[in-house]
N, CA and C atoms as an extended XYZ file, in Angstrom:
558
Properties=species:S:1:pos:R:3:atomname:S:1:resname:S:1:resid:I:1 pbc="F F F"
N         0.824       -1.199        0.000 N   UNK     1
C         0.000        0.000        0.000 CA  UNK     1
C         0.865        1.259        0.000 C   UNK     1
N         1.931        1.229        0.799 N   UNK     2
C         2.821        2.388        0.880 CA  UNK     2
C         3.453        2.675       -0.479 C   UNK     2
N         3.786        1.621       -1.221 N   UNK     3
C         4.401        1.805       -2.535 CA  UNK     3
C         3.412        2.456       -3.505 C   UNK     3
N         2.123        2.111       -3.412 N   UNK     4
C         1.121        2.727       -4.272 CA  UNK     4
C         1.030        4.224       -4.018 C   UNK     4
N         1.095        4.636       -2.746 N   UNK     5
C         1.060        6.056       -2.392 CA  UNK     5
C         2.313        6.733       -2.958 C   UNK     5
N         3.454        6.076       -2.783 N   UNK     6
C         4.715        6.614       -3.302 CA  UNK     6
C         4.659        6.732       -4.812 C   UNK     6
N         4.117        5.720       -5.462 N   UNK     7
C         4.014        5.737       -6.922 CA  UNK     7
C         3.116        6.868       -7.396 C   UNK     7
N         1.965        7.039       -6.747 N   UNK     8
C         1.059        8.096       -7.197 CA  UNK     8
C         1.659        9.474       -6.909 C   UNK     8
N         2.337        9.626       -5.774 N   UNK     9
C         2.982       10.903       -5.471 CA  UNK     9
C         4.088       11.170       -6.484 C   UNK     9
N         4.831       10.136       -6.816 N   UNK    10
C         5.907       10.288       -7.784 CA  UNK    10
C         5.337       10.578       -9.179 C   UNK    10
N         4.212        9.970       -9.495 N   UNK    11
C         3.577       10.239      -10.792 CA  UNK    11
C         3.134       11.700      -10.885 C   UNK    11
N         2.718       12.248       -9.774 N   UNK    12
C         2.334       13.663       -9.744 CA  UNK    12
C         3.568       14.535      -10.000 C   UNK    12
N         4.692       14.184       -9.371 N   UNK    13
C         5.934       14.925       -9.573 CA  UNK    13
C         6.340       14.860      -11.042 C   UNK    13
N         6.284       13.671      -11.614 N   UNK    14
C         6.664       13.487      -13.022 CA  UNK    14
C         5.722       14.279      -13.930 C   UNK    14
N         4.437       14.242      -13.626 N   UNK    15
C         3.460       15.001      -14.424 CA  UNK    15
C         3.744       16.501      -14.322 C   UNK    15
N         4.081       16.975      -13.149 N   UNK    16
C         4.404       18.404      -12.977 CA  UNK    16
C         5.679       18.766      -13.733 C   UNK    16
N         6.646       17.866      -13.716 N   UNK    17
C         7.863       18.113      -14.491 CA  UNK    17
C         7.518       18.243      -15.976 C   UNK    17
N         6.725       17.296      -16.480 N   UNK    18
C         6.320       17.333      -17.895 CA  UNK    18
C         5.599       18.639      -18.232 C   UNK    18
N         4.833       19.126      -17.285 N   UNK    19
C         4.049       20.352      -17.513 CA  UNK    19
C         4.886       21.620      -17.377 C   UNK    19
N         6.162       21.463      -16.984 N   UNK    20
C         7.032       22.628      -16.888 CA  UNK    20
C         6.907       23.384      -15.570 C   UNK    20
N         6.478       22.695      -14.526 N   UNK    21
C         6.325       23.305      -13.210 CA  UNK    21
C         7.712       23.534      -12.609 C   UNK    21
N         8.171       24.789      -12.622 N   UNK    22
C         9.533       25.117      -12.217 CA  UNK    22
C         9.822       24.788      -10.752 C   UNK    22
N         8.871       25.023       -9.881 N   UNK    23
C         9.091       24.741       -8.457 CA  UNK    23
C         9.316       23.241       -8.233 C   UNK    23
N         8.596       22.410       -8.971 N   UNK    24
C         8.792       20.961       -8.861 CA  UNK    24
C        10.181       20.586       -9.369 C   UNK    24
N        10.563       21.175      -10.488 N   UNK    25
C        11.893       20.900      -11.032 CA  UNK    25
C        12.973       21.293      -10.022 C   UNK    25
N        12.825       22.478       -9.427 N   UNK    26
C        13.798       22.934       -8.436 CA  UNK    26
C        13.847       22.004       -7.231 C   UNK    26
N        12.687       21.523       -6.815 N   UNK    27
C        12.639       20.601       -5.663 CA  UNK    27
C        13.348       19.289       -5.995 C   UNK    27
N        13.127       18.771       -7.201 N   UNK    28
C        13.796       17.538       -7.628 CA  UNK    28
C        15.301       17.786       -7.703 C   UNK    28
N        15.674       18.922       -8.248 N   UNK    29
C        17.090       19.275       -8.351 CA  UNK    29
C        17.723       19.303       -6.963 C   UNK    29
N        17.115       20.008       -6.031 N   UNK    30
C        17.659       20.115       -4.669 CA  UNK    30
C        17.718       18.745       -3.981 C   UNK    30
N        16.715       17.931       -4.216 N   UNK    31
C        16.646       16.623       -3.555 CA  UNK    31
C        17.748       15.676       -4.043 C   UNK    31
N        18.044       15.696       -5.342 N   UNK    32
C        18.932       14.674       -5.903 CA  UNK    32
C        20.322       15.165       -6.319 C   UNK    32
N        20.521       16.458       -6.423 N   UNK    33
C        21.768       16.980       -6.986 CA  UNK    33
C        23.019       16.460       -6.261 C   UNK    33
N        23.078       16.617       -4.968 N   UNK    34
C        24.283       16.233       -4.217 CA  UNK    34
C        24.563       14.736       -4.348 C   UNK    34
N        23.537       13.927       -4.223 N   UNK    35
C        23.707       12.474       -4.335 CA  UNK    35
C        24.149       12.061       -5.727 C   UNK    35
N        23.590       12.711       -6.740 N   UNK    36
C        23.982       12.397       -8.118 CA  UNK    36
C        25.429       12.811       -8.386 C   UNK    36
N        25.834       13.954       -7.834 N   UNK    37
C        27.231       14.403       -7.993 CA  UNK    37
C        28.192       13.412       -7.340 C   UNK    37
N        27.844       12.955       -6.141 N   UNK    38
C        28.700       11.981       -5.444 CA  UNK    38
C        28.775       10.685       -6.255 C   UNK    38
N        27.659       10.274       -6.812 N   UNK    39
C        27.608        9.054       -7.619 CA  UNK    39
C        28.467        9.212       -8.884 C   UNK    39
N        28.344       10.330       -9.555 N   UNK    40
C        29.131       10.584      -10.766 CA  UNK    40
C        30.620       10.652      -10.421 C   UNK    40
N        30.933       11.201       -9.258 N   UNK    41
C        32.333       11.314       -8.840 CA  UNK    41
C        32.980        9.936       -8.689 C   UNK    41
N        32.198        8.941       -8.290 N   UNK    42
C        32.729        7.579       -8.164 CA  UNK    42
C        33.249        7.071       -9.515 C   UNK    42
N        32.609        7.471      -10.585 N   UNK    43
C        33.031        7.046      -11.924 CA  UNK    43
C        34.156        7.924      -12.466 C   UNK    43
N        34.023        9.223      -12.279 N   UNK    44
C        34.879       10.183      -12.977 CA  UNK    44
C        36.089       10.652      -12.179 C   UNK    44
N        36.016       10.556      -10.866 N   UNK    45
C        37.123       10.938       -9.970 CA  UNK    45
C        37.487       12.419      -10.053 C   UNK    45
N        36.625       13.230      -10.629 N   UNK    46
C        36.841       14.676      -10.702 CA  UNK    46
C        35.548       15.380      -10.299 C   UNK    46
N        35.628       16.168       -9.244 N   UNK    47
C        34.438       16.825       -8.704 CA  UNK    47
C        33.755       17.726       -9.732 C   UNK    47
N        34.544       18.584      -10.396 N   UNK    48
C        33.961       19.536      -11.340 CA  UNK    48
C        33.306       18.822      -12.522 C   UNK    48
N        33.952       17.785      -12.998 N   UNK    49
C        33.404       17.020      -14.113 CA  UNK    49
C        32.122       16.309      -13.696 C   UNK    49
N        32.111       15.754      -12.499 N   UNK    50
C        30.913       15.095      -11.980 CA  UNK    50
C        29.759       16.091      -11.905 C   UNK    50
N        30.043       17.280      -11.400 N   UNK    51
C        29.004       18.313      -11.305 CA  UNK    51
C        28.511       18.710      -12.696 C   UNK    51
N        29.422       18.810      -13.644 N   UNK    52
C        29.046       19.174      -15.011 CA  UNK    52
C        28.121       18.124      -15.626 C   UNK    52
N        28.441       16.853      -15.423 N   UNK    53
C        27.610       15.759      -15.953 CA  UNK    53
C        26.208       15.844      -15.355 C   UNK    53
N        26.122       16.071      -14.049 N   UNK    54
C        24.814       16.152      -13.378 CA  UNK    54
C        24.052       17.383      -13.855 C   UNK    54
N        24.736       18.504      -13.992 N   UNK    55
C        24.072       19.719      -14.474 CA  UNK    55
C        23.545       19.518      -15.895 C   UNK    55
N        24.329       18.856      -16.730 N   UNK    56
C        23.873       18.569      -18.095 CA  UNK    56
C        22.637       17.680      -18.076 C   UNK    56
N        22.620       16.710      -17.165 N   UNK    57
C        21.448       15.835      -17.047 CA  UNK    57
C        20.209       16.656      -16.704 C   UNK    57
N        20.330       17.552      -15.735 N   UNK    58
C        19.175       18.353      -15.351 CA  UNK    58
C        18.753       19.310      -16.472 C   UNK    58
N        19.719       19.838      -17.206 N   UNK    59
C        19.377       20.697      -18.358 CA  UNK    59
C        18.597       19.889      -19.391 C   UNK    59
N        19.081       18.707      -19.689 N   UNK    60
C        18.408       17.858      -20.666 CA  UNK    60
C        17.025       17.436      -20.158 C   UNK    60
N        16.942       17.143      -18.856 N   UNK    61
C        15.658       16.777      -18.245 CA  UNK    61
C        14.653       17.911      -18.451 C   UNK    61
N        15.092       19.144      -18.238 N   UNK    62
C        14.194       20.287      -18.405 CA  UNK    62
C        13.841       20.497      -19.880 C   UNK    62
N        14.834       20.398      -20.754 N   UNK    63
C        14.591       20.606      -22.185 CA  UNK    63
C        13.638       19.560      -22.755 C   UNK    63
N        13.756       18.332      -22.289 N   UNK    64
C        12.963       17.228      -22.842 CA  UNK    64
C        11.819       16.829      -21.915 C   UNK    64
N        11.442       17.706      -21.019 N   UNK    65
C        10.448       17.378      -19.992 CA  UNK    65
C         9.110       16.918      -20.571 C   UNK    65
N         8.708       17.488      -21.697 N   UNK    66
C         7.401       17.142      -22.254 CA  UNK    66
C         7.341       15.710      -22.773 C   UNK    66
N         8.479       15.174      -23.171 N   UNK    67
C         8.498       13.796      -23.687 CA  UNK    67
C         9.090       12.830      -22.658 C   UNK    67
N         9.151       13.254      -21.412 N   UNK    68
C         9.755       12.460      -20.347 CA  UNK    68
C         8.971       11.167      -20.127 C   UNK    68
N         9.682       10.048      -20.246 N   UNK    69
C         9.072        8.741      -19.977 CA  UNK    69
C         9.915        8.037      -18.943 C   UNK    69
N         9.355        7.874      -17.769 N   UNK    70
C        10.073        7.212      -16.679 CA  UNK    70
C         9.313        5.949      -16.336 C   UNK    70
N         9.941        4.814      -16.582 N   UNK    71
C         9.292        3.526      -16.353 CA  UNK    71
C         9.588        2.980      -14.953 C   UNK    71
N        10.652        3.490      -14.333 N   UNK    72
C        11.001        3.090      -12.971 CA  UNK    72
C        10.728        4.288      -12.066 C   UNK    72
N        11.363        4.321      -10.933 N   UNK    73
C        11.207        5.487      -10.063 CA  UNK    73
C        12.036        6.647      -10.628 C   UNK    73
N        11.684        7.843      -10.226 N   UNK    74
C        12.419        9.031      -10.658 CA  UNK    74
C        13.876        8.935      -10.202 C   UNK    74
N        14.066        8.479       -8.979 N   UNK    75
C        15.419        8.334       -8.439 CA  UNK    75
C        16.232        7.362       -9.301 C   UNK    75
N        15.656        6.217       -9.606 N   UNK    76
C        16.337        5.226      -10.460 CA  UNK    76
C        16.656        5.817      -11.815 C   UNK    76
N        15.711        6.506      -12.380 N   UNK    77
C        15.881        7.125      -13.695 CA  UNK    77
C        17.076        8.081      -13.678 C   UNK    77
N        17.141        8.941      -12.672 N   UNK    78
C        18.211        9.935      -12.590 CA  UNK    78
C        19.573        9.278      -12.376 C   UNK    78
N        19.634        8.299      -11.478 N   UNK    79
C        20.919        7.642      -11.213 CA  UNK    79
C        21.377        6.819      -12.423 C   UNK    79
N        20.442        6.163      -13.098 N   UNK    80
C        20.812        5.414      -14.319 CA  UNK    80
C        21.310        6.372      -15.403 C   UNK    80
N        20.657        7.504      -15.534 N   UNK    81
C        21.072        8.486      -16.547 CA  UNK    81
C        22.469        9.015      -16.230 C   UNK    81
N        22.754        9.288      -14.974 N   UNK    82
C        24.086        9.762      -14.597 CA  UNK    82
C        25.125        8.687      -14.892 C   UNK    82
N        24.816        7.453      -14.511 N   UNK    83
C        25.761        6.358      -14.787 CA  UNK    83
C        26.034        6.254      -16.288 C   UNK    83
N        24.978        6.257      -17.090 N   UNK    84
C        25.141        6.149      -18.538 CA  UNK    84
C        25.939        7.319      -19.109 C   UNK    84
N        25.678        8.518      -18.633 N   UNK    85
C        26.415        9.695      -19.109 CA  UNK    85
C        27.884        9.636      -18.701 C   UNK    85
N        28.151        9.140      -17.500 N   UNK    86
C        29.546        8.992      -17.047 CA  UNK    86
C        30.275        7.966      -17.912 C   UNK    86
N        29.632        6.825      -18.157 N   UNK    87
C        30.262        5.789      -18.976 CA  UNK    87
C        30.491        6.284      -20.399 C   UNK    87
N        29.539        7.021      -20.919 N   UNK    88
C        29.687        7.590      -22.259 CA  UNK    88
C        30.867        8.565      -22.292 C   UNK    88
N        30.967        9.381      -21.270 N   UNK    89
C        32.080       10.339      -21.183 CA  UNK    89
C        33.413        9.599      -21.121 C   UNK    89
N        33.475        8.554      -20.321 N   UNK    90
C        34.717        7.786      -20.188 CA  UNK    90
C        35.096        7.123      -21.511 C   UNK    90
N        34.108        6.602      -22.236 N   UNK    91
C        34.391        6.014      -23.557 CA  UNK    91
C        34.916        7.079      -24.510 C   UNK    91
N        34.307        8.235      -24.491 N   UNK    92
C        34.741        9.333      -25.356 CA  UNK    92
C        36.179        9.732      -25.014 C   UNK    92
N        36.493        9.812      -23.746 N   UNK    93
C        37.847       10.160      -23.324 CA  UNK    93
C        38.841        9.094      -23.776 C   UNK    93
N        38.416        7.848      -23.767 N   UNK    94
C        39.306        6.765      -24.209 CA  UNK    94
C        39.628        6.928      -25.695 C   UNK    94
N        38.616        7.240      -26.498 N   UNK    95
C        38.840        7.450      -27.935 CA  UNK    95
C        39.775        8.636      -28.148 C   UNK    95
N        39.547        9.718      -27.402 N   UNK    96
C        40.422       10.879      -27.530 CA  UNK    96
C        41.859       10.531      -27.141 C   UNK    96
N        42.025        9.745      -26.081 N   UNK    97
C        43.367        9.353      -25.643 CA  UNK    97
C        44.039        8.488      -26.698 C   UNK    97
N        43.266        7.592      -27.316 N   UNK    98
C        43.829        6.755      -28.377 CA  UNK    98
C        44.267        7.613      -29.562 C   UNK    98
N        43.478        8.602      -29.894 N   UNK    99
C        43.854        9.473      -31.005 CA  UNK    99
C        45.092       10.304      -30.639 C   UNK    99
N        45.131       10.797      -29.404 N   UNK   100
C        46.317       11.550      -28.974 CA  UNK   100
C        47.559       10.670      -29.062 C   UNK   100
N        47.410        9.414      -28.645 N   UNK   101
C        48.535        8.485      -28.716 CA  UNK   101
C        48.941        8.278      -30.173 C   UNK   101
N        47.961        8.122      -31.028 N   UNK   102
C        48.234        7.961      -32.458 CA  UNK   102
C        48.926        9.208      -33.003 C   UNK   102
N        48.445       10.389      -32.607 N   UNK   103
C        49.042       11.648      -33.072 CA  UNK   103
C        50.481       11.779      -32.588 C   UNK   103
N        50.710       11.439      -31.338 N   UNK   104
C        52.072       11.505      -30.799 CA  UNK   104
C        52.979       10.531      -31.545 C   UNK   104
N        52.455        9.375      -31.818 N   UNK   105
C        53.201        8.367      -32.572 CA  UNK   105
C        53.580        8.922      -33.946 C   UNK   105
N        52.601        9.543      -34.586 N   UNK   106
C        52.856       10.130      -35.906 CA  UNK   106
C        53.867       11.278      -35.810 C   UNK   106
N        53.722       12.114      -34.816 N   UNK   107
C        54.652       13.237      -34.654 CA  UNK   107
C        56.072       12.732      -34.393 C   UNK   107
N        56.186       11.697      -33.572 N   UNK   108
C        57.505       11.139      -33.283 CA  UNK   108
C        58.135       10.594      -34.557 C   UNK   108
N        57.341        9.969      -35.388 N   UNK   109
C        57.864        9.449      -36.649 CA  UNK   109
C        58.366       10.582      -37.529 C   UNK   109
N        57.600       11.644      -37.587 N   UNK   110
C        57.999       12.782      -38.417 CA  UNK   110
C        59.280       13.401      -37.870 C   UNK   110
N        59.358       13.555      -36.533 N   UNK   111
C        60.546       14.153      -35.924 CA  UNK   111
C        61.785       13.285      -36.152 C   UNK   111
N        61.607       12.002      -36.030 N   UNK   112
C        62.749       11.112      -36.248 CA  UNK   112
C        63.132       11.063      -37.729 C   UNK   112
N        62.139       11.350      -38.555 N   UNK   113
C        62.376       11.331      -39.995 CA  UNK   113
C        62.393        9.918      -40.550 C   UNK   113
N        62.131        9.811      -41.782 N   UNK   114
C        62.176        8.538      -42.472 CA  UNK   114
C        63.519        8.409      -43.170 C   UNK   114
N        63.867        7.187      -43.480 N   UNK   115
C        65.151        6.979      -44.145 CA  UNK   115
C        65.192        7.743      -45.454 C   UNK   115
N        64.079        7.777      -46.131 N   UNK   116
C        64.027        8.585      -47.355 CA  UNK   116
C        62.600        9.036      -47.623 C   UNK   116
N        62.452        9.951      -48.525 N   UNK   117
C        61.142       10.529      -48.797 CA  UNK   117
C        60.185        9.530      -49.428 C   UNK   117
N        60.693        8.515      -50.050 N   UNK   118
C        59.831        7.486      -50.651 CA  UNK   118
C        59.032        6.780      -49.570 C   UNK   118
N        59.699        6.414      -48.483 N   UNK   119
C        58.995        5.747      -47.384 CA  UNK   119
C        57.935        6.675      -46.797 C   UNK   119
N        58.270        7.946      -46.645 N   UNK   120
C        57.317        8.914      -46.105 CA  UNK   120
C        56.107        9.033      -47.026 C   UNK   120
N        56.367        9.135      -48.316 N   UNK   121
C        55.270        9.241      -49.278 CA  UNK   121
C        54.407        7.980      -49.258 C   UNK   121
N        55.041        6.829      -49.124 N   UNK   122
C        54.289        5.566      -49.066 CA  UNK   122
C        53.378        5.526      -47.850 C   UNK   122
N        53.898        5.950      -46.704 N   UNK   123
C        53.099        5.943      -45.486 CA  UNK   123
C        51.934        6.924      -45.593 C   UNK   123
N        52.200        8.115      -46.102 N   UNK   124
C        51.120        9.094      -46.292 CA  UNK   124
C        50.050        8.534      -47.227 C   UNK   124
N        50.505        7.919      -48.286 N   UNK   125
C        49.583        7.324      -49.254 CA  UNK   125
C        48.767        6.217      -48.589 C   UNK   125
N        49.429        5.422      -47.760 N   UNK   126
C        48.754        4.348      -47.044 CA  UNK   126
C        47.681        4.905      -46.106 C   UNK   126
N        48.005        5.970      -45.380 N   UNK   127
C        47.035        6.583      -44.457 CA  UNK   127
C        45.856        7.158      -45.240 C   UNK   127
N        46.145        7.854      -46.314 N   UNK   128
C        45.059        8.408      -47.135 CA  UNK   128
C        44.206        7.286      -47.732 C   UNK   128
N        44.851        6.212      -48.133 N   UNK   129
C        44.108        5.066      -48.672 CA  UNK   129
C        43.255        4.431      -47.582 C   UNK   129
N        43.798        4.344      -46.369 N   UNK   130
C        43.030        3.772      -45.256 CA  UNK   130
C        41.812        4.643      -44.952 C   UNK   130
N        41.998        5.953      -44.998 N   UNK   131
C        40.865        6.866      -44.769 CA  UNK   131
C        39.847        6.721      -45.900 C   UNK   131
N        40.327        6.677      -47.140 N   UNK   132
C        39.431        6.549      -48.292 CA  UNK   132
C        38.685        5.215      -48.276 C   UNK   132
N        39.288        4.180      -47.684 N   UNK   133
C        38.666        2.856      -47.658 CA  UNK   133
C        37.622        2.715      -46.548 C   UNK   133
N        37.536        3.713      -45.677 N   UNK   134
C        36.544        3.652      -44.611 CA  UNK   134
C        35.141        3.695      -45.230 C   UNK   134
N        34.165        3.074      -44.570 N   UNK   135
C        32.784        3.228      -45.042 CA  UNK   135
C        32.438        4.719      -45.102 C   UNK   135
N        31.569        5.086      -46.021 N   UNK   136
C        31.307        6.491      -46.313 CA  UNK   136
C        30.988        7.319      -45.069 C   UNK   136
N        30.057        6.838      -44.237 N   UNK   137
C        29.662        7.598      -43.051 CA  UNK   137
C        30.835        7.702      -42.068 C   UNK   137
N        31.545        6.626      -41.884 N   UNK   138
C        32.695        6.600      -40.983 CA  UNK   138
C        33.759        7.584      -41.474 C   UNK   138
N        34.040        7.576      -42.773 N   UNK   139
C        35.034        8.476      -43.360 CA  UNK   139
C        34.599        9.923      -43.178 C   UNK   139
N        33.339       10.210      -43.449 N   UNK   140
C        32.832       11.583      -43.333 CA  UNK   140
C        32.961       12.085      -41.896 C   UNK   140
N        32.618       11.243      -40.947 N   UNK   141
C        32.720       11.619      -39.537 CA  UNK   141
C        34.179       11.873      -39.168 C   UNK   141
N        35.086       10.997      -39.620 N   UNK   142
C        36.514       11.166      -39.343 CA  UNK   142
C        37.007       12.489      -39.931 C   UNK   142
N        36.647       12.764      -41.169 N   UNK   143
C        37.099       13.995      -41.829 CA  UNK   143
C        36.546       15.237      -41.135 C   UNK   143
N        35.271       15.177      -40.723 N   UNK   144
C        34.681       16.324      -40.032 CA  UNK   144
C        35.407       16.586      -38.704 C   UNK   144
N        35.765       15.510      -38.032 N   UNK   145
C        36.443       15.654      -36.751 CA  UNK   145
C        37.887       16.107      -36.924 C   UNK   145
N        38.627       15.420      -37.773 N   UNK   146
C        40.068       15.655      -37.852 CA  UNK   146
C        40.473       16.759      -38.815 C   UNK   146
N        39.754       16.903      -39.915 N   UNK   147
C        40.157       17.882      -40.923 CA  UNK   147
C        39.376       19.187      -40.799 C   UNK   147
N        38.136       19.097      -40.311 N   UNK   148
C        37.325       20.302      -40.165 CA  UNK   148
C        37.288       20.796      -38.720 C   UNK   148
N        37.873       20.029      -37.796 N   UNK   149
C        37.978       20.434      -36.397 CA  UNK   149
C        36.659       20.479      -35.639 C   UNK   149
N        35.671       19.712      -36.096 N   UNK   150
C        34.374       19.727      -35.430 CA  UNK   150
C        34.382       18.786      -34.223 C   UNK   150
N        33.620       19.158      -33.215 N   UNK   151
C        33.477       18.321      -32.025 CA  UNK   151
C        32.412       17.267      -32.298 C   UNK   151
N        32.432       16.196      -31.506 N   UNK   152
C        31.495       15.086      -31.717 CA  UNK   152
C        30.041       15.563      -31.683 C   UNK   152
N        29.738       16.444      -30.757 N   UNK   153
C        28.363       16.935      -30.625 CA  UNK   153
C        27.948       17.715      -31.882 C   UNK   153
N        28.871       18.525      -32.427 N   UNK   154
C        28.584       19.285      -33.653 CA  UNK   154
C        28.358       18.337      -34.828 C   UNK   154
N        29.187       17.308      -34.906 N   UNK   155
C        29.040       16.333      -35.993 CA  UNK   155
C        27.694       15.633      -35.863 C   UNK   155
N        27.353       15.249      -34.642 N   UNK   156
C        26.082       14.552      -34.398 CA  UNK   156
C        24.910       15.413      -34.847 C   UNK   156
N        24.947       16.699      -34.506 N   UNK   157
C        23.862       17.609      -34.901 CA  UNK   157
C        23.820       17.779      -36.422 C   UNK   157
N        25.000       17.929      -37.034 N   UNK   158
C        25.076       18.131      -38.480 CA  UNK   158
C        24.532       16.929      -39.245 C   UNK   158
N        24.892       15.733      -38.781 N   UNK   159
C        24.506       14.525      -39.512 CA  UNK   159
C        23.220       13.896      -39.000 C   UNK   159
N        22.658       14.444      -37.938 N   UNK   160
C        21.418       13.891      -37.398 CA  UNK   160
C        21.629       12.532      -36.740 C   UNK   160
N        22.777       12.348      -36.113 N   UNK   161
C        23.104       11.091      -35.454 CA  UNK   161
C        23.333       11.350      -33.973 C   UNK   161
N        23.394       10.287      -33.194 N   UNK   162
C        23.658       10.459      -31.766 CA  UNK   162
C        25.159       10.621      -31.544 C   UNK   162
N        25.536       11.341      -30.478 N   UNK   163
C        26.963       11.469      -30.155 CA  UNK   163
C        27.626       10.101      -29.945 C   UNK   163
N        26.877        9.131      -29.436 N   UNK   164
C        27.435        7.784      -29.236 CA  UNK   164
C        27.779        7.147      -30.575 C   UNK   164
N        26.964        7.387      -31.593 N   UNK   165
C        27.254        6.858      -32.924 CA  UNK   165
C        28.524        7.500      -33.463 C   UNK   165
N        28.667        8.798      -33.252 N   UNK   166
C        29.865        9.510      -33.711 CA  UNK   166
C        31.091        8.932      -33.013 C   UNK   166
N        30.981        8.744      -31.714 N   UNK   167
C        32.087        8.197      -30.936 CA  UNK   167
C        32.465        6.799      -31.429 C   UNK   167
N        31.462        5.970      -31.686 N   UNK   168
C        31.730        4.605      -32.162 CA  UNK   168
C        32.382        4.627      -33.550 C   UNK   168
N        31.899        5.489      -34.416 N   UNK   169
C        32.454        5.567      -35.768 CA  UNK   169
C        33.895        6.080      -35.745 C   UNK   169
N        34.193        7.025      -34.852 N   UNK   170
C        35.563        7.523      -34.732 CA  UNK   170
C        36.490        6.424      -34.225 C   UNK   170
N        36.019        5.652      -33.255 N   UNK   171
C        36.820        4.537      -32.753 CA  UNK   171
C        37.114        3.538      -33.855 C   UNK   171
N        36.102        3.268      -34.665 N   UNK   172
C        36.251        2.339      -35.790 CA  UNK   172
C        37.275        2.879      -36.799 C   UNK   172
N        37.180        4.164      -37.118 N   UNK   173
C        38.100        4.783      -38.086 CA  UNK   173
C        39.540        4.728      -37.574 C   UNK   173
N        39.737        5.115      -36.333 N   UNK   174
C        41.092        5.123      -35.776 CA  UNK   174
C        41.681        3.718      -35.717 C   UNK   174
N        40.844        2.754      -35.384 N   UNK   175
C        41.322        1.367      -35.325 CA  UNK   175
C        41.783        0.908      -36.700 C   UNK   175
N        41.001        1.194      -37.725 N   UNK   176
C        41.363        0.772      -39.083 CA  UNK   176
C        42.629        1.479      -39.582 C   UNK   176
N        42.767        2.739      -39.254 N   UNK   177
C        43.968        3.479      -39.675 CA  UNK   177
C        45.191        2.920      -38.953 C   UNK   177
N        45.048        2.668      -37.648 N   UNK   178
C        46.162        2.073      -36.896 CA  UNK   178
C        46.549        0.715      -37.467 C   UNK   178
N        45.544       -0.090      -37.845 N   UNK   179
C        45.827       -1.403      -38.415 CA  UNK   179
C        46.579       -1.272      -39.738 C   UNK   179
N        46.188       -0.315      -40.542 N   UNK   180
C        46.864       -0.098      -41.825 CA  UNK   180
C        48.312        0.322      -41.601 C   UNK   180
N        48.536        1.209      -40.638 N   UNK   181
C        49.897        1.661      -40.350 CA  UNK   181
C        50.713        0.505      -39.758 C   UNK   181
N        50.094       -0.290      -38.875 N   UNK   182
C        50.802       -1.425      -38.260 CA  UNK   182
C        51.183       -2.446      -39.341 C   UNK   182
N        50.277       -2.697      -40.287 N   UNK   183
C        50.559       -3.646      -41.360 CA  UNK   183
C        51.726       -3.144      -42.223 C   UNK   183
N        51.792       -1.856      -42.414 N   UNK   184
C        52.864       -1.255      -43.212 CA  UNK   184
C        54.214       -1.430      -42.504 C   UNK   184
N        54.193       -1.323      -41.187 N   UNK   185
C        55.417       -1.397      -40.380 CA  UNK   185
C        56.033       -2.792      -40.369 C   UNK   185
N        55.215       -3.815      -40.587 N   UNK   186
C        55.721       -5.206      -40.496 CA  UNK   186
C        56.639       -5.563      -41.608 C   UNK   186
């Protein structure tokens, strides 16, 4: 019986959120913000980043309030969303770190120089061929990121895709380019 009362009270809160009731939103924010930040900090190990992830969640919650669908409790929904956003952020950081490592590797090769310009031209040709051989969408995303300097979120908006799709496609592109370079080195 107590759960039914809790469910109906929570349904009222969710309905008020959907309706844009600012006081309800503020109350939910005050109730869960600190706990969500602590939870995000467990994943991210950075206080400011944890707070940013939670703030982004609440911004998105407010922006998408009219289409809000919560199948579990509000608390569960918020904590699951924070966990998912933290994991997504960590995956994105991993891809960025892999690219930085690849870039450093490339820079070190350039600094050390090649035995002759033919080898350098062959490697450049191999990299361009590896990029050209990527599936069209994957190649376009890679080019937008690396050659046009666009961020994943900008690419996602431009192409009408999710940031997770952009992140996955970038990981795929970098892996294939690394494989092509590794095959050349053997």
